[in-house]
N, C-alpha and C positions, 0 to 999 in steps of 0.2 A: 504493500500500500504506500509506503514511503517513497519507493522508487517512482511511482506514478506522480506523487506530489512533487518530486524532484524534477520530473519532466515538465510540469507546469511552470515551476520556477525558472528552469533553463530556457523555456520558450519566451518567458516574460523578460528575463534579464540578459540573455545571451552569455551567461556565465555558468560555470560549474558550481552547483549548490553544495553546501557542506552539511553533513549529517551530525546531529547532536546526540550524545549518549546520556543515559540516565546516570546521575551521580551515585544514587543508592536505591535499594529495592523498596518499593512501596506496594505492599500486598493488596491494599484496598483498590488501587488502580491496576493491579496485576502487571506491574512493571519491575523488571529485574535490573540489577546494576549492570552498567555497560551495554544495555540494550539500546539500539537506536530508537529514539522517540520523536525526533523532530528534524526538520530540514530548514536551513536558512541561507540567506545570501546577503552579503554586504555590497551595496551599490553606492558609488559616489559620482559627483559631477553632473553633467548634462543628462546622462542616462537616469540618474536618481530623480532629477527634477521632472523628467518626462513620465516616469512610473508614478511618482507622487501625484502629479497632475491628474493622471488617469484614476488613481485611487480616490482623490478628493472629489472628482467628478461623480463617482459612484455615491459618495456621501453628500452630494449636492453642496459642496464647499462649506458645510456647517459641522462643527465639532463641539462637544460639550466642554465646559470648563474643567471637568474632571479629567479630560484627556491630556491636560498639560501638567507637567511636573514642576516642582519649585525651581529646578535648575534649568528650565527653558527647553526641555525636551517634550515631545508629544508623540502619541501613538493612537491608532485606531484600527479597527478590523472590518473586513468585509466578509459576507457569507458565501458568495459565489465568485470564483475567479473568472467566469465567463462575462461578468459585468465589465471587466477591464478591456474587453474587445478581443479576447482570445477565443478562437473558434472552439465550439464544444466537440469533444471527441468521446464517443461512448466507451472506448477501451480505457480511457483515463478516468472519466467520471467528473464530479464537481467537488472542488476543494475551496474552503475558506482560507483566508490568510490575514495576518496581522502586519501592519506597517508601523515601524518605529523610527522616528526622525530625531537625530541628535544634533543640536545646534551649538556651535561654538565660534568664537572669534579667532582671527589669526593670533598666534601667540600662546595657544593652549598647550603646545608641546613643552613649554617651559615647566609645566607641572608633571609631565610624563617621562621626560628623558632621564637617562641614568646620571650623566655628569652635569654639575651646576644646576641642580634641580631647585626650583623656587615656586612660590605660591602665585596663583593668578589673583590679582586684586579684585576686590568686591565690585567695583564699577566696571571691570572688564568682563565679568561673568554675564551670561545671558540670563535674564530674569523671565519669570512666567508672563509678565505683562508684555515684554518685548516679543516673546514667542507668539503671543496671540495675534499680534499685528500681521 
């Protein structure tokens, strides 16, 4: 089932998707440790903007305020991938997907790099209000 979801992601992004494994066993969900449970893809640049535009069009460009995090990131989900303009294939089926957008300003690397690491100032961080614009 995950390989079919991977085909959907590959047709959408033109990239090879990555499979995520379970960190630990959860018996109530019947998931074992190291079992593949999800597939995801990181997209940047113009391709990301184009896919995000298609996703927001499905949501009619309206998101709840709960969709935005305090650090200026936001996410939303869609129920059917065929709403994005991908042709329906009976052998694949219909999959829902989540979009998650991480917003940051140039200079974020300062807090992530190994050498000469420093903090990003309060006014340089993206806020919830700025992300809503």
